[in-house]
Backbone as ProteinMPNN parsed JSONL, in Angstrom:
{"seq_chain_A": "XXXXXXXXXXXXXXXXXXXXXXXXXXXXXXXXXXXXXXXXXXXXXXXXXXXXXXXXXXXXXXXXXXXXXXXXXXXXXXXXXXXXXXXXXXXXXXXXXXXXXXXXXXXXXXXXXXX", "coords_chain_A": {"N_chain_A": [[0.843, -1.166, 0.0], [0.536, 2.233, -0.762], [1.106, 5.662, 0.11], [0.15, 9.15, -0.262], [2.598, 10.314, -0.891], [4.017, 8.4, -2.1], [5.44, 6.618, -0.579], [5.998, 3.399, 0.66], [4.069, 1.646, 2.905], [3.81, -0.994, 3.64], [6.268, -2.194, 3.129], [7.901, -1.549, 5.21], [9.129, 0.893, 5.172], [10.179, 3.637, 6.838], [10.284, 6.294, 6.296], [9.631, 9.833, 5.884], [6.259, 10.326, 5.965], [4.409, 12.318, 5.713], [4.549, 15.083, 3.701], [4.785, 17.723, 4.55], [6.362, 17.838, 6.787], [9.024, 17.852, 6.283], [11.794, 19.592, 6.083], [11.165, 21.53, 7.866], [11.014, 23.189, 11.042], [8.736, 23.393, 12.543], [6.646, 23.708, 15.373], [4.674, 21.163, 16.805], [1.399, 21.188, 17.808], [-0.877, 20.263, 20.428], [-3.525, 21.033, 20.298], [-6.944, 20.5, 19.843], [-6.818, 18.21, 21.316], [-5.728, 18.809, 23.708], [-5.937, 18.572, 27.163], [-6.882, 20.656, 28.705], [-8.541, 22.08, 27.006], [-10.608, 20.277, 26.562], [-11.641, 19.942, 29.193], [-12.345, 22.607, 29.749], [-14.357, 22.944, 27.873], [-16.362, 21.198, 28.822], [-16.867, 22.301, 31.405], [-17.682, 24.845, 30.602], [-20.046, 24.265, 29.155], [-21.67, 23.177, 31.193], [-21.74, 25.458, 32.803], [-23.154, 27.311, 31.208], [-25.63, 25.994, 31.103], [-26.34, 26.121, 33.82], [-26.507, 28.899, 34.152], [-28.67, 29.496, 32.476], [-30.642, 27.99, 33.815], [-30.606, 29.368, 36.234], [-31.613, 31.839, 35.495], [-34.124, 31.293, 34.313], [-35.478, 29.654, 36.189], [-35.929, 31.11, 38.608], [-37.624, 31.19, 40.957], [-39.692, 32.132, 43.791], [-39.814, 30.093, 45.689], [-37.505, 28.621, 45.124], [-35.532, 30.51, 45.695], [-36.007, 30.792, 48.424], [-35.175, 28.317, 49.372], [-32.45, 28.533, 49.044], [-31.674, 30.536, 50.733], [-32.164, 33.091, 49.73], [-30.257, 33.513, 47.761], [-29.105, 33.457, 44.447], [-28.137, 30.696, 43.519], [-27.707, 28.903, 41.326], [-27.316, 30.706, 39.219], [-25.034, 32.193, 40.046], [-23.134, 30.135, 40.376], [-23.059, 29.168, 37.764], [-22.03, 31.417, 36.401], [-19.517, 31.547, 37.603], [-18.452, 29.096, 36.709], [-18.443, 29.532, 33.951], [-16.61, 31.651, 33.758], [-14.327, 30.308, 34.684], [-14.041, 28.419, 32.601], [-13.473, 30.128, 30.461], [-11.014, 31.128, 31.315], [-9.468, 28.76, 31.274], [-9.602, 28.123, 28.495], [-8.292, 30.376, 27.462], [-5.765, 30.089, 28.637], [-4.97, 27.673, 27.415], [-4.754, 28.519, 24.775], [-2.846, 30.571, 24.876], [-0.568, 29.339, 25.963], [0.157, 26.789, 24.461], [0.269, 23.185, 24.447], [3.062, 21.523, 23.297], [3.949, 18.955, 21.068], [6.599, 16.698, 21.224], [9.118, 16.329, 18.637], [10.048, 13.724, 18.332], [7.928, 12.068, 19.067], [6.078, 12.677, 17.092], [7.503, 11.771, 14.877], [7.634, 9.026, 15.477], [4.908, 8.408, 15.334], [4.393, 8.933, 12.65], [6.073, 7.066, 11.529], [4.777, 4.728, 12.146], [2.747, 4.652, 10.39], [0.971, 6.726, 10.556], [-1.758, 6.828, 10.667], [-4.837, 5.756, 12.134], [-6.16, 3.551, 11.101], [-6.37, 0.877, 11.563], [-4.615, -0.852, 10.371]], "CA_chain_A": [[0.0, 0.0, 0.0], [1.319, 3.463, -0.818], [0.374, 6.862, 0.497], [0.166, 10.222, -1.254], [3.96, 10.679, -1.269], [4.611, 7.272, -2.792], [6.166, 5.765, 0.35], [5.314, 2.138, 0.894], [3.929, 1.326, 4.322], [3.933, -2.428, 3.827], [7.657, -2.624, 3.023], [8.632, -1.15, 6.401], [9.783, 2.172, 4.945], [9.765, 4.564, 7.89], [10.595, 7.656, 5.872], [8.6, 10.821, 6.157], [5.028, 10.04, 5.251], [3.776, 13.593, 5.398], [5.511, 15.938, 3.016], [4.917, 19.021, 5.193], [7.262, 17.76, 7.934], [10.36, 17.653, 5.757], [12.907, 20.337, 6.667], [10.689, 22.605, 8.728], [11.116, 22.93, 12.476], [7.494, 23.9, 13.104], [6.207, 23.009, 16.576], [3.409, 20.458, 16.676], [0.573, 21.52, 18.971], [-1.893, 19.274, 20.761], [-4.778, 21.596, 19.801], [-8.19, 20.043, 20.462], [-6.531, 17.082, 22.192], [-5.214, 19.338, 24.972], [-6.911, 18.266, 28.212], [-7.487, 21.901, 29.184], [-9.618, 22.422, 26.08], [-11.711, 19.355, 26.834], [-12.226, 20.282, 30.495], [-12.975, 23.918, 29.611], [-15.613, 22.752, 27.133], [-17.358, 20.614, 29.724], [-17.213, 23.291, 32.428], [-18.427, 25.904, 29.932], [-21.404, 23.79, 28.853], [-22.403, 23.136, 32.47], [-21.927, 26.834, 33.239], [-24.251, 27.902, 30.425], [-26.873, 25.362, 31.558], [-26.688, 26.68, 35.132], [-26.929, 30.294, 33.97], [-30.04, 29.461, 31.948], [-31.506, 27.525, 34.903], [-30.679, 30.434, 37.222], [-32.467, 32.924, 34.986], [-35.479, 30.805, 34.029], [-36.115, 29.044, 37.353], [-35.646, 31.936, 39.791], [-38.898, 31.386, 41.651], [-39.594, 32.482, 45.216], [-39.54, 28.88, 46.468], [-36.094, 28.295, 44.912], [-34.734, 31.482, 46.443], [-36.171, 30.503, 49.843], [-34.332, 27.146, 49.662], [-31.029, 28.918, 49.038], [-31.526, 31.699, 51.608], [-32.233, 34.315, 48.947], [-29.11, 33.626, 46.855], [-29.277, 32.818, 43.138], [-27.008, 29.769, 43.499], [-27.458, 28.419, 39.971], [-26.796, 31.796, 38.41], [-23.663, 32.512, 40.466], [-22.279, 28.983, 40.068], [-22.903, 29.15, 36.304], [-21.109, 32.496, 36.029], [-18.188, 31.109, 38.032], [-17.987, 28.031, 35.808], [-18.157, 30.131, 32.65], [-15.349, 32.388, 33.905], [-13.275, 29.291, 34.748], [-13.874, 27.872, 31.261], [-12.794, 31.15, 29.65], [-9.612, 31.157, 31.755], [-8.812, 27.563, 30.748], [-9.444, 28.29, 27.051], [-7.254, 31.383, 27.238], [-4.497, 29.454, 29.0], [-4.632, 26.687, 26.381], [-4.387, 29.225, 23.539], [-1.62, 31.353, 25.074], [0.535, 28.421, 26.263], [-0.25, 25.479, 23.95], [1.123, 22.027, 24.675], [3.719, 21.123, 22.06], [4.295, 17.547, 20.999], [7.993, 16.565, 20.787], [9.298, 15.821, 17.286], [10.249, 12.274, 18.37], [6.616, 11.44, 19.108], [5.501, 12.853, 15.765], [8.236, 10.88, 13.976], [7.178, 7.67, 15.774], [3.556, 8.265, 14.818], [4.483, 8.86, 11.199], [6.738, 5.806, 11.203], [3.788, 3.66, 12.305], [1.729, 4.768, 9.351], [0.347, 8.021, 10.682], [-3.207, 6.763, 10.73], [-5.371, 4.739, 13.038], [-7.166, 2.834, 10.316], [-6.414, -0.503, 11.954], [-3.673, -1.671, 9.578]], "C_chain_A": [[0.891, 1.233, 0.0], [0.452, 4.627, -0.405], [0.553, 7.927, -0.569], [1.567, 10.633, -1.683], [4.678, 9.548, -1.975], [5.388, 6.35, -1.867], [5.347, 4.516, 0.629], [5.269, 1.85, 2.378], [4.187, -0.159, 4.562], [5.389, -2.884, 3.808], [8.486, -2.209, 4.223], [9.388, 0.152, 6.22], [9.277, 3.152, 5.984], [10.141, 5.991, 7.547], [9.436, 8.575, 6.161], [7.381, 10.54, 5.311], [4.34, 11.325, 4.849], [4.82, 14.533, 4.848], [5.735, 17.259, 3.74], [5.831, 19.004, 6.413], [8.711, 17.6, 7.502], [11.432, 18.402, 6.505], [12.442, 21.443, 7.601], [10.851, 22.211, 10.178], [9.89, 23.486, 13.194], [7.083, 23.048, 14.303], [4.855, 22.364, 16.313], [2.614, 20.684, 17.945], [-0.503, 20.462, 19.175], [-3.277, 19.742, 20.302], [-5.993, 21.108, 20.562], [-7.966, 18.885, 21.42], [-5.907, 17.518, 23.518], [-6.303, 19.141, 26.029], [-7.587, 19.524, 28.737], [-8.646, 22.319, 28.297], [-10.842, 21.559, 26.346], [-12.415, 19.707, 28.141], [-12.939, 21.629, 30.428], [-14.304, 23.809, 28.865], [-16.707, 22.208, 28.039], [-17.814, 21.617, 30.782], [-18.037, 24.418, 31.809], [-19.857, 25.506, 29.616], [-22.238, 23.741, 30.132], [-22.678, 24.544, 32.986], [-23.082, 27.505, 32.519], [-25.59, 27.311, 30.867], [-27.301, 25.939, 32.911], [-27.124, 28.138, 35.034], [-28.362, 30.346, 33.46], [-31.012, 29.018, 33.04], [-31.669, 28.61, 35.962], [-31.57, 31.578, 36.792], [-33.913, 32.47, 34.857], [-36.187, 30.343, 35.308], [-35.792, 29.807, 38.634], [-36.95, 32.249, 40.533], [-38.649, 31.695, 43.132], [-39.267, 31.255, 46.057], [-38.075, 28.45, 46.311], [-35.19, 29.237, 45.699], [-34.831, 31.244, 47.953], [-35.293, 29.323, 50.259], [-32.855, 27.532, 49.787], [-30.771, 30.195, 49.827], [-31.417, 33.006, 50.814], [-31.083, 34.522, 47.964], [-29.415, 32.872, 45.564], [-28.094, 31.864, 42.89], [-26.69, 29.301, 42.087], [-26.823, 29.499, 39.098], [-25.336, 32.089, 38.762], [-22.692, 31.365, 40.167], [-22.031, 28.903, 38.559], [-21.945, 30.224, 35.826], [-19.685, 32.119, 36.412], [-17.613, 30.038, 37.118], [-17.646, 28.583, 34.43], [-16.855, 30.923, 32.683], [-14.17, 31.412, 33.95], [-12.997, 28.696, 33.37], [-13.142, 28.856, 30.357], [-11.313, 31.224, 30.019], [-8.858, 29.95, 31.207], [-8.595, 27.644, 29.242], [-8.319, 29.274, 26.733], [-5.875, 30.814, 27.536], [-4.05, 28.464, 27.929], [-4.198, 27.367, 25.086], [-3.071, 29.99, 23.688], [-0.403, 30.468, 25.303], [0.179, 27.025, 25.773], [0.767, 24.395, 24.29], [1.734, 21.646, 23.331], [4.121, 19.663, 22.164], [5.736, 17.444, 20.516], [8.096, 15.938, 19.393], [9.474, 14.306, 17.265], [8.909, 11.54, 18.35], [5.947, 11.537, 17.746], [6.177, 11.9, 14.782], [7.822, 9.428, 14.203], [5.809, 7.429, 15.176], [3.581, 8.136, 13.297], [5.134, 7.559, 10.754], [5.808, 4.618, 11.307], [2.705, 3.716, 11.263], [0.955, 6.058, 9.421], [-1.149, 8.026, 10.731], [-3.612, 5.71, 11.725], [-6.444, 3.943, 12.337], [-7.204, 1.355, 10.636], [-5.485, -1.397, 11.179], [-2.433, -1.954, 10.36]], "O_chain_A": [[1.904, 1.263, 0.7], [-0.77, 4.595, -0.544], [1.051, 7.642, -1.658], [1.722, 11.245, -2.74], [5.82, 9.708, -2.404], [5.955, 5.367, -2.343], [4.132, 4.59, 0.813], [6.306, 1.813, 3.04], [4.734, -0.528, 5.601], [5.707, -3.895, 4.434], [9.683, -2.494, 4.255], [10.227, 0.484, 7.057], [8.088, 3.467, 6.018], [10.3, 6.817, 8.446], [8.383, 8.141, 6.629], [7.459, 10.517, 4.082], [3.756, 11.414, 3.77], [5.862, 14.751, 5.467], [6.789, 17.87, 3.562], [6.058, 20.051, 7.019], [9.55, 17.235, 8.325], [11.947, 17.883, 7.496], [13.265, 22.223, 8.082], [10.828, 21.026, 10.51], [9.991, 23.987, 14.314], [7.161, 21.82, 14.258], [3.992, 22.96, 15.668], [3.098, 20.403, 19.041], [-0.978, 19.846, 18.22], [-4.116, 18.912, 19.951], [-6.078, 21.273, 21.778], [-8.827, 18.598, 22.252], [-5.592, 16.676, 24.359], [-7.458, 19.505, 25.808], [-8.738, 19.474, 29.168], [-9.636, 22.859, 28.79], [-11.971, 22.05, 26.354], [-13.643, 19.764, 28.191], [-14.024, 21.781, 30.99], [-15.264, 24.506, 29.194], [-17.837, 22.695, 28.026], [-19.012, 21.763, 31.026], [-18.989, 24.896, 32.426], [-20.779, 26.304, 29.785], [-23.377, 24.207, 30.152], [-23.744, 24.796, 33.549], [-23.895, 28.189, 33.14], [-26.576, 28.037, 30.993], [-28.482, 26.213, 33.126], [-28.02, 28.563, 35.762], [-29.174, 31.135, 33.944], [-32.088, 29.599, 33.182], [-32.751, 28.76, 36.529], [-32.212, 32.218, 37.624], [-34.828, 33.193, 35.252], [-37.375, 30.616, 35.486], [-35.421, 29.2, 39.639], [-37.322, 33.409, 40.709], [-37.54, 31.535, 43.641], [-38.525, 31.356, 47.034], [-37.47, 27.966, 47.268], [-34.202, 28.808, 46.295], [-33.863, 31.465, 48.681], [-34.732, 29.316, 51.355], [-32.109, 26.919, 50.551], [-29.76, 30.863, 49.614], [-30.669, 33.909, 51.188], [-30.952, 35.604, 47.391], [-29.934, 31.757, 45.606], [-27.17, 32.191, 42.145], [-25.527, 29.301, 41.685], [-25.901, 29.225, 38.33], [-24.497, 32.218, 37.871], [-21.557, 31.603, 39.753], [-20.918, 28.603, 38.127], [-21.131, 29.974, 34.938], [-18.752, 32.341, 35.641], [-16.427, 30.065, 36.79], [-16.673, 28.154, 33.81], [-16.077, 30.868, 31.731], [-13.136, 31.656, 33.33], [-11.838, 28.491, 33.009], [-12.282, 28.456, 29.572], [-10.458, 31.365, 29.145], [-7.733, 30.09, 30.727], [-7.526, 27.277, 28.753], [-7.5, 29.032, 25.847], [-4.929, 31.031, 26.778], [-2.872, 28.425, 27.576], [-3.35, 26.833, 24.371], [-2.275, 30.054, 22.751], [0.696, 30.82, 24.873], [-0.08, 26.145, 26.594], [1.964, 24.657, 24.403], [1.019, 21.467, 22.345], [4.574, 19.199, 23.21], [6.078, 18.041, 19.496], [7.262, 15.116, 19.015], [9.093, 13.659, 16.289], [8.773, 10.509, 17.691], [5.317, 10.581, 17.294], [5.508, 11.29, 13.949], [7.672, 8.673, 13.243], [5.561, 6.381, 14.58], [2.862, 7.314, 12.73], [4.778, 7.012, 9.71], [6.016, 3.606, 10.638], [1.809, 2.871, 11.271], [0.335, 6.455, 8.434], [-1.768, 9.086, 10.826], [-2.806, 4.864, 12.111], [-7.509, 3.686, 12.898], [-7.997, 0.628, 10.039], [-5.563, -2.617, 11.32], [-1.529, -2.625, 9.862]]}, "name": "protein", "num_of_chains": 1, "seq": "XXXXXXXXXXXXXXXXXXXXXXXXXXXXXXXXXXXXXXXXXXXXXXXXXXXXXXXXXXXXXXXXXXXXXXXXXXXXXXXXXXXXXXXXXXXXXXXXXXXXXXXXXXXXXXXXXXX"}
C-alpha cells in the first residue's frame, strides 16, 4: 500500500510520510486534544446550563431554599469564567508535541485505520 507521497507502508519504509514535515522545524501543537480544552468545554457547557436555569427558574420557592441567593446563576457564572480562563491558557501556552513522538507516529503509518 502506498500513500500520497509514494512511500510504501507495507515494506517497512519509515521515511517521512507527510511531506509538510520535511525540513521545517514547526512546533506540533496538541490543539483540540489538549486536556485543558476538553475540560474547559465541559465546564463551559455546564456553566451555560446553570446560567439558563438560574435565569429561568428563579422562583420564590427556589430562592427561599437557598436563603435568597441565586445559586445556579452565580455557580454558572463562576464556571463560565473558569472555562474562559482555561481556554485562554490553552491558547496562550499550547502544549507542544515533541518531534520524536511525531516521527514515531508517522513511522507507524500516521493513521489509526487498523492496519
